[in-house]
Structures are given as structure tokens and as C-alpha cells.
C-alpha atoms as an extended CHARMM CRD file, in Angstrom:
* protein
*
       183  EXT
         1         1  UNK       CA             -1.0790000000      -74.7320000000       51.0530000000  PROA      1               0.0000000000
         2         2  UNK       CA             -4.7580000000      -75.3490000000       50.4320000000  PROA      2               0.0000000000
         3         3  UNK       CA             -6.3040000000      -73.0110000000       47.9180000000  PROA      3               0.0000000000
         4         4  UNK       CA             -9.5360000000      -71.9270000000       46.2690000000  PROA      4               0.0000000000
         5         5  UNK       CA            -11.8250000000      -74.8940000000       45.6150000000  PROA      5               0.0000000000
         6         6  UNK       CA            -10.2890000000      -77.1150000000       48.3070000000  PROA      6               0.0000000000
         7         7  UNK       CA            -12.4220000000      -78.3650000000       51.1800000000  PROA      7               0.0000000000
         8         8  UNK       CA            -11.8260000000      -76.9070000000       54.6280000000  PROA      8               0.0000000000
         9         9  UNK       CA            -10.0920000000      -79.7160000000       56.5740000000  PROA      9               0.0000000000
        10        10  UNK       CA            -11.9060000000      -81.4040000000       59.4170000000  PROA      10              0.0000000000
        11        11  UNK       CA            -10.9230000000      -80.0970000000       62.8260000000  PROA      11              0.0000000000
        12        12  UNK       CA            -12.1370000000      -80.1960000000       66.4030000000  PROA      12              0.0000000000
        13        13  UNK       CA            -10.4580000000      -77.5910000000       68.6070000000  PROA      13              0.0000000000
        14        14  UNK       CA            -11.0640000000      -75.7530000000       71.8430000000  PROA      14              0.0000000000
        15        15  UNK       CA            -11.9200000000      -72.1150000000       71.3600000000  PROA      15              0.0000000000
        16        16  UNK       CA            -12.1550000000      -69.1380000000       73.6430000000  PROA      16              0.0000000000
        17        17  UNK       CA            -15.3730000000      -67.3350000000       72.8410000000  PROA      17              0.0000000000
        18        18  UNK       CA            -15.4360000000      -64.7550000000       75.6060000000  PROA      18              0.0000000000
        19        19  UNK       CA            -13.3080000000      -62.9080000000       78.0850000000  PROA      19              0.0000000000
        20        20  UNK       CA            -16.3790000000      -62.3330000000       80.1780000000  PROA      20              0.0000000000
        21        21  UNK       CA            -15.9080000000      -61.9110000000       83.8740000000  PROA      21              0.0000000000
        22        22  UNK       CA            -19.1800000000      -63.8370000000       84.1270000000  PROA      22              0.0000000000
        23        23  UNK       CA            -17.1010000000      -66.9220000000       83.4620000000  PROA      23              0.0000000000
        24        24  UNK       CA            -15.9740000000      -67.3810000000       87.0530000000  PROA      24              0.0000000000
        25        25  UNK       CA            -14.0670000000      -70.5250000000       86.1470000000  PROA      25              0.0000000000
        26        26  UNK       CA            -11.7300000000      -70.2630000000       83.1550000000  PROA      26              0.0000000000
        27        27  UNK       CA            -13.1000000000      -73.4560000000       81.6070000000  PROA      27              0.0000000000
        28        28  UNK       CA            -16.5090000000      -71.7420000000       81.2470000000  PROA      28              0.0000000000
        29        29  UNK       CA            -14.9640000000      -69.4960000000       78.6090000000  PROA      29              0.0000000000
        30        30  UNK       CA            -14.1230000000      -72.4630000000       76.3620000000  PROA      30              0.0000000000
        31        31  UNK       CA            -16.1180000000      -74.4200000000       73.8140000000  PROA      31              0.0000000000
        32        32  UNK       CA            -15.3280000000      -76.9770000000       71.1450000000  PROA      32              0.0000000000
        33        33  UNK       CA            -15.5220000000      -75.7840000000       67.5480000000  PROA      33              0.0000000000
        34        34  UNK       CA            -15.2910000000      -77.8440000000       64.3750000000  PROA      34              0.0000000000
        35        35  UNK       CA            -15.7810000000      -77.3030000000       60.6590000000  PROA      35              0.0000000000
        36        36  UNK       CA            -19.5320000000      -77.9590000000       61.0230000000  PROA      36              0.0000000000
        37        37  UNK       CA            -20.1810000000      -75.7910000000       64.1040000000  PROA      37              0.0000000000
        38        38  UNK       CA            -21.7720000000      -73.0430000000       62.0340000000  PROA      38              0.0000000000
        39        39  UNK       CA            -24.1050000000      -74.7710000000       59.5600000000  PROA      39              0.0000000000
        40        40  UNK       CA            -25.3500000000      -72.8240000000       56.5460000000  PROA      40              0.0000000000
        41        41  UNK       CA            -22.9550000000      -69.9620000000       57.2760000000  PROA      41              0.0000000000
        42        42  UNK       CA            -19.9970000000      -68.5230000000       55.4570000000  PROA      42              0.0000000000
        43        43  UNK       CA            -16.8400000000      -68.4360000000       57.5730000000  PROA      43              0.0000000000
        44        44  UNK       CA            -13.8980000000      -66.0580000000       57.7060000000  PROA      44              0.0000000000
        45        45  UNK       CA            -11.0820000000      -67.9780000000       59.3600000000  PROA      45              0.0000000000
        46        46  UNK       CA             -8.0110000000      -65.9040000000       60.0730000000  PROA      46              0.0000000000
        47        47  UNK       CA             -4.7870000000      -67.0600000000       61.7160000000  PROA      47              0.0000000000
        48        48  UNK       CA             -2.2010000000      -64.9100000000       63.4430000000  PROA      48              0.0000000000
        49        49  UNK       CA              1.3100000000      -66.0550000000       64.4560000000  PROA      49              0.0000000000
        50        50  UNK       CA              1.3350000000      -65.5730000000       68.2470000000  PROA      50              0.0000000000
        51        51  UNK       CA             -0.6430000000      -64.1030000000       71.1030000000  PROA      51              0.0000000000
        52        52  UNK       CA              0.9120000000      -61.2700000000       73.1210000000  PROA      52              0.0000000000
        53        53  UNK       CA              2.5060000000      -59.7450000000       70.0190000000  PROA      53              0.0000000000
        54        54  UNK       CA              2.2120000000      -56.3370000000       68.3790000000  PROA      54              0.0000000000
        55        55  UNK       CA              0.6380000000      -56.5090000000       64.8930000000  PROA      55              0.0000000000
        56        56  UNK       CA             -1.8630000000      -59.2520000000       65.7700000000  PROA      56              0.0000000000
        57        57  UNK       CA             -4.0940000000      -57.2790000000       68.1660000000  PROA      57              0.0000000000
        58        58  UNK       CA             -4.5320000000      -54.5230000000       65.5850000000  PROA      58              0.0000000000
        59        59  UNK       CA             -5.9150000000      -57.0860000000       63.1350000000  PROA      59              0.0000000000
        60        60  UNK       CA             -8.0510000000      -58.9320000000       65.6860000000  PROA      60              0.0000000000
        61        61  UNK       CA             -9.6000000000      -55.6390000000       66.8250000000  PROA      61              0.0000000000
        62        62  UNK       CA            -10.0740000000      -54.6290000000       63.1770000000  PROA      62              0.0000000000
        63        63  UNK       CA            -12.0130000000      -57.8130000000       62.4660000000  PROA      63              0.0000000000
        64        64  UNK       CA            -13.9130000000      -57.4520000000       65.7380000000  PROA      64              0.0000000000
        65        65  UNK       CA            -14.9600000000      -53.9190000000       64.8050000000  PROA      65              0.0000000000
        66        66  UNK       CA            -16.6080000000      -55.3850000000       61.6810000000  PROA      66              0.0000000000
        67        67  UNK       CA            -18.3420000000      -58.2460000000       63.4970000000  PROA      67              0.0000000000
        68        68  UNK       CA            -21.8200000000      -56.7990000000       62.9360000000  PROA      68              0.0000000000
        69        69  UNK       CA            -21.1080000000      -56.4010000000       59.2060000000  PROA      69              0.0000000000
        70        70  UNK       CA            -19.9710000000      -60.0440000000       58.9980000000  PROA      70              0.0000000000
        71        71  UNK       CA            -23.0540000000      -61.1500000000       60.9470000000  PROA      71              0.0000000000
        72        72  UNK       CA            -25.2900000000      -59.2160000000       58.5120000000  PROA      72              0.0000000000
        73        73  UNK       CA            -23.7270000000      -61.3050000000       55.7360000000  PROA      73              0.0000000000
        74        74  UNK       CA            -24.5130000000      -64.5550000000       57.5680000000  PROA      74              0.0000000000
        75        75  UNK       CA            -20.7990000000      -65.0720000000       58.1380000000  PROA      75              0.0000000000
        76        76  UNK       CA            -19.0680000000      -66.4680000000       61.2150000000  PROA      76              0.0000000000
        77        77  UNK       CA            -15.7930000000      -64.8210000000       62.1200000000  PROA      77              0.0000000000
        78        78  UNK       CA            -13.2280000000      -67.2750000000       63.5730000000  PROA      78              0.0000000000
        79        79  UNK       CA             -9.7650000000      -66.3250000000       64.7860000000  PROA      79              0.0000000000
        80        80  UNK       CA             -6.9500000000      -68.8030000000       65.4000000000  PROA      80              0.0000000000
        81        81  UNK       CA             -3.3310000000      -69.2030000000       66.3760000000  PROA      81              0.0000000000
        82        82  UNK       CA             -1.0910000000      -72.0000000000       67.5670000000  PROA      82              0.0000000000
        83        83  UNK       CA             -1.3180000000      -70.7410000000       71.1390000000  PROA      83              0.0000000000
        84        84  UNK       CA             -3.3830000000      -72.5860000000       73.7420000000  PROA      84              0.0000000000
        85        85  UNK       CA             -6.8140000000      -71.7060000000       75.0820000000  PROA      85              0.0000000000
        86        86  UNK       CA             -5.4670000000      -70.3800000000       78.4060000000  PROA      86              0.0000000000
        87        87  UNK       CA             -3.0640000000      -68.0690000000       76.5810000000  PROA      87              0.0000000000
        88        88  UNK       CA             -5.9500000000      -66.8210000000       74.4040000000  PROA      88              0.0000000000
        89        89  UNK       CA             -8.0740000000      -66.1900000000       77.4820000000  PROA      89              0.0000000000
        90        90  UNK       CA             -5.2710000000      -64.3760000000       79.3040000000  PROA      90              0.0000000000
        91        91  UNK       CA             -4.5440000000      -62.1780000000       76.2800000000  PROA      91              0.0000000000
        92        92  UNK       CA             -8.2200000000      -61.3130000000       75.7940000000  PROA      92              0.0000000000
        93        93  UNK       CA             -8.4610000000      -60.3260000000       79.4590000000  PROA      93              0.0000000000
        94        94  UNK       CA             -5.0960000000      -58.5110000000       79.5160000000  PROA      94              0.0000000000
        95        95  UNK       CA             -5.0640000000      -56.4590000000       76.2940000000  PROA      95              0.0000000000
        96        96  UNK       CA             -7.4090000000      -53.4630000000       76.3500000000  PROA      96              0.0000000000
        97        97  UNK       CA             -8.0910000000      -53.6390000000       72.5820000000  PROA      97              0.0000000000
        98        98  UNK       CA             -9.1230000000      -57.3050000000       72.7780000000  PROA      98              0.0000000000
        99        99  UNK       CA            -11.5920000000      -57.0530000000       75.6510000000  PROA      99              0.0000000000
       100       100  UNK       CA            -15.2200000000      -57.6820000000       74.8430000000  PROA      100             0.0000000000
       101       101  UNK       CA            -14.7000000000      -59.3790000000       71.4900000000  PROA      101             0.0000000000
       102       102  UNK       CA            -17.3520000000      -62.0040000000       70.8810000000  PROA      102             0.0000000000
       103       103  UNK       CA            -16.1110000000      -64.3980000000       68.2400000000  PROA      103             0.0000000000
       104       104  UNK       CA            -14.2500000000      -67.6670000000       68.8270000000  PROA      104             0.0000000000
       105       105  UNK       CA            -10.4710000000      -67.9620000000       68.8340000000  PROA      105             0.0000000000
       106       106  UNK       CA             -9.2900000000      -71.4770000000       68.0360000000  PROA      106             0.0000000000
       107       107  UNK       CA             -6.4390000000      -72.9370000000       70.0750000000  PROA      107             0.0000000000
       108       108  UNK       CA             -4.5200000000      -74.9480000000       67.4560000000  PROA      108             0.0000000000
       109       109  UNK       CA             -1.8460000000      -75.8940000000       69.9830000000  PROA      109             0.0000000000
       110       110  UNK       CA             -0.9330000000      -79.1680000000       68.2330000000  PROA      110             0.0000000000
       111       111  UNK       CA             -0.7510000000      -77.2550000000       64.9400000000  PROA      111             0.0000000000
       112       112  UNK       CA             -3.1240000000      -79.7330000000       63.2850000000  PROA      112             0.0000000000
       113       113  UNK       CA             -5.3420000000      -77.2450000000       61.4530000000  PROA      113             0.0000000000
       114       114  UNK       CA             -2.4910000000      -74.9140000000       60.5000000000  PROA      114             0.0000000000
       115       115  UNK       CA             -0.5870000000      -77.9350000000       59.1160000000  PROA      115             0.0000000000
       116       116  UNK       CA             -3.6290000000      -79.2780000000       57.2410000000  PROA      116             0.0000000000
       117       117  UNK       CA             -4.1610000000      -75.8440000000       55.6890000000  PROA      117             0.0000000000
       118       118  UNK       CA             -0.4500000000      -75.6450000000       54.8040000000  PROA      118             0.0000000000
       119       119  UNK       CA              0.1230000000      -72.3690000000       56.6560000000  PROA      119             0.0000000000
       120       120  UNK       CA              2.6420000000      -73.4270000000       59.2850000000  PROA      120             0.0000000000
       121       121  UNK       CA              5.7820000000      -71.2860000000       59.0530000000  PROA      121             0.0000000000
       122       122  UNK       CA              8.6570000000      -73.7320000000       58.5350000000  PROA      122             0.0000000000
       123       123  UNK       CA             11.1930000000      -71.5960000000       60.3890000000  PROA      123             0.0000000000
       124       124  UNK       CA              9.1070000000      -70.2880000000       63.2700000000  PROA      124             0.0000000000
       125       125  UNK       CA              6.7410000000      -73.2320000000       63.8190000000  PROA      125             0.0000000000
       126       126  UNK       CA              3.7510000000      -70.8810000000       64.1620000000  PROA      126             0.0000000000
       127       127  UNK       CA              0.8820000000      -70.1000000000       61.8250000000  PROA      127             0.0000000000
       128       128  UNK       CA              1.3980000000      -67.6640000000       59.0200000000  PROA      128             0.0000000000
       129       129  UNK       CA             -0.8200000000      -64.5710000000       58.9150000000  PROA      129             0.0000000000
       130       130  UNK       CA             -3.4190000000      -66.3040000000       56.7110000000  PROA      130             0.0000000000
       131       131  UNK       CA             -7.0560000000      -65.5850000000       55.8770000000  PROA      131             0.0000000000
       132       132  UNK       CA             -9.5730000000      -68.0330000000       54.4290000000  PROA      132             0.0000000000
       133       133  UNK       CA            -13.0850000000      -67.2330000000       53.2360000000  PROA      133             0.0000000000
       134       134  UNK       CA            -15.0890000000      -70.4580000000       53.3140000000  PROA      134             0.0000000000
       135       135  UNK       CA            -18.5900000000      -70.9260000000       51.8930000000  PROA      135             0.0000000000
       136       136  UNK       CA            -21.4620000000      -72.7770000000       53.6390000000  PROA      136             0.0000000000
       137       137  UNK       CA            -20.4420000000      -76.0430000000       51.9080000000  PROA      137             0.0000000000
       138       138  UNK       CA            -16.9770000000      -75.6820000000       53.5470000000  PROA      138             0.0000000000
       139       139  UNK       CA            -15.2820000000      -74.9280000000       50.2220000000  PROA      139             0.0000000000
       140       140  UNK       CA            -12.4280000000      -72.4380000000       50.3840000000  PROA      140             0.0000000000
       141       141  UNK       CA            -13.3150000000      -69.4960000000       48.1570000000  PROA      141             0.0000000000
       142       142  UNK       CA            -10.4480000000      -67.1240000000       49.0110000000  PROA      142             0.0000000000
       143       143  UNK       CA             -6.9800000000      -67.4150000000       50.5550000000  PROA      143             0.0000000000
       144       144  UNK       CA             -4.4360000000      -64.7530000000       51.3870000000  PROA      144             0.0000000000
       145       145  UNK       CA             -1.2180000000      -64.8570000000       53.3840000000  PROA      145             0.0000000000
       146       146  UNK       CA              0.7930000000      -61.9120000000       54.6620000000  PROA      146             0.0000000000
       147       147  UNK       CA              4.3230000000      -61.7130000000       55.9780000000  PROA      147             0.0000000000
       148       148  UNK       CA              4.4920000000      -61.8100000000       59.7730000000  PROA      148             0.0000000000
       149       149  UNK       CA              5.3810000000      -58.1090000000       59.8650000000  PROA      149             0.0000000000
       150       150  UNK       CA              2.4310000000      -56.8660000000       57.7740000000  PROA      150             0.0000000000
       151       151  UNK       CA             -1.1330000000      -56.6480000000       59.0470000000  PROA      151             0.0000000000
       152       152  UNK       CA             -4.2110000000      -57.4410000000       56.9920000000  PROA      152             0.0000000000
       153       153  UNK       CA             -7.0640000000      -55.2000000000       55.9570000000  PROA      153             0.0000000000
       154       154  UNK       CA            -10.3260000000      -56.5610000000       57.4320000000  PROA      154             0.0000000000
       155       155  UNK       CA            -12.3090000000      -54.1550000000       55.2210000000  PROA      155             0.0000000000
       156       156  UNK       CA            -10.7880000000      -55.8860000000       52.1870000000  PROA      156             0.0000000000
       157       157  UNK       CA            -11.8670000000      -59.2650000000       53.5540000000  PROA      157             0.0000000000
       158       158  UNK       CA            -15.4000000000      -57.9020000000       53.8660000000  PROA      158             0.0000000000
       159       159  UNK       CA            -15.2450000000      -56.5510000000       50.2960000000  PROA      159             0.0000000000
       160       160  UNK       CA            -14.0850000000      -59.9370000000       48.9870000000  PROA      160             0.0000000000
       161       161  UNK       CA            -16.8430000000      -61.6870000000       50.9320000000  PROA      161             0.0000000000
       162       162  UNK       CA            -19.4150000000      -59.3560000000       49.3480000000  PROA      162             0.0000000000
       163       163  UNK       CA            -18.0340000000      -60.1280000000       45.8950000000  PROA      163             0.0000000000
       164       164  UNK       CA            -18.0720000000      -63.8850000000       46.4950000000  PROA      164             0.0000000000
       165       165  UNK       CA            -21.6060000000      -63.7810000000       47.8740000000  PROA      165             0.0000000000
       166       166  UNK       CA            -22.8060000000      -61.8030000000       44.8330000000  PROA      166             0.0000000000
       167       167  UNK       CA            -22.2160000000      -64.7920000000       42.5160000000  PROA      167             0.0000000000
       168       168  UNK       CA            -21.4480000000      -62.2220000000       39.8120000000  PROA      168             0.0000000000
       169       169  UNK       CA            -18.3670000000      -61.1400000000       37.8800000000  PROA      169             0.0000000000
       170       170  UNK       CA            -16.9430000000      -58.3090000000       39.9810000000  PROA      170             0.0000000000
       171       171  UNK       CA            -14.4520000000      -55.8280000000       38.5340000000  PROA      171             0.0000000000
       172       172  UNK       CA            -11.3450000000      -54.5560000000       40.2750000000  PROA      172             0.0000000000
       173       173  UNK       CA            -12.1080000000      -52.6250000000       43.4680000000  PROA      173             0.0000000000
       174       174  UNK       CA            -15.8150000000      -53.5400000000       43.2590000000  PROA      174             0.0000000000
       175       175  UNK       CA            -17.9490000000      -52.7700000000       46.3180000000  PROA      175             0.0000000000
       176       176  UNK       CA            -21.3780000000      -54.0500000000       47.2750000000  PROA      176             0.0000000000
       177       177  UNK       CA            -24.1070000000      -52.1390000000       45.4450000000  PROA      177             0.0000000000
       178       178  UNK       CA            -21.9350000000      -51.2420000000       42.4710000000  PROA      178             0.0000000000
       179       179  UNK       CA            -22.6240000000      -52.6870000000       39.0190000000  PROA      179             0.0000000000
       180       180  UNK       CA            -21.1360000000      -56.0660000000       38.2220000000  PROA      180             0.0000000000
       181       181  UNK       CA            -19.8550000000      -57.1460000000       34.8150000000  PROA      181             0.0000000000
       182       182  UNK       CA            -22.5390000000      -58.2900000000       32.3890000000  PROA      182             0.0000000000
       183       183  UNK       CA            -21.7980000000      -59.8540000000       29.0340000000  PROA      183             0.0000000000
């Protein structure tokens, strides 16, 4: 698995960026996204195992609820799974908690990005529940992986992002605005 200090691998994947009914044709909901699609921005890239599951929508909604906070930190939120773009679109339109979310979901159907990151579950063949915080130079600054049965804490991802963006020594449980460690 790639870790802190490694470069985000190159990728070029279709993403669903909207469930908007304005997209009369399904292909209007899709766009290509790569590692350089969001220049000069931090990125929070989080993978979930499968669409149409039970823990995943709670996390996706949790991240979506913090979208404004991520935007305020000049950070692009990017979701991903090994499901295809049409499955993503159907799930966004079908699941009440996922409607109206406005950040891209990558369709890593060939498992290229999940494999390059080293987060493909060997038994299941799907992505692990992994989170990467990536800086504007596409260097991985944080990685975490949860068991399939345990959801993440998007607030903790935001806290870690704040700490990384501070460029300071941050003590345990530090939050933005609190004193950092000086020596």
C-alpha cells in the first residue's frame, strides 16, 4: 500500500459529478478526472467497497455534509469505488441520502487506481475503505484504512487536514485554532 510521502499515482477515470435531473442524458452526468484535474488544491480521496451497500452511504453523506468546510480549506473531495459510472449514477439517484451531492465519484471499474494505491481487498476484489489526504503537489500526506464493516469519521479527516495544512507540530487531538507545539 502506498503511504505518506508517496506520489499519488497517475489515473484517468470517468466520474459521476451530479445526480442532477438537468442531465437529461446519463452521459451528461459524467466527466473525466485525473490526478491533475484540481491544480493547486489539496485532495481528500476516499474509497468505499461497493455501491448499494449499507455503511458506505453513511460515510459518503458524512463527507458531503462537510463539503463546504473542505472547500473553505481549498480541498477537493473525491469519492471512489470499483463500481462503474452507471452504477454510481443510479445509486446517487436512488438513495435519498446521496441525492444532491456535488463532488465527483470515480468509477475505478478496472481497479487500476485501487491496485496502484495498494488498497484492493485480496479476497473480495473491491477497494478497501481507504482515505488519502493528498497535498497540491500530489504527495500523499495521510492514509487510513478501515475494515469493511466500520465506517470512517469525516470530521477526523477534516481535523487531520487542518493539522497538515498548519505546517506546525500538532499535539494529540489538536483542532484548528488551538496552540501548536513550539520548541
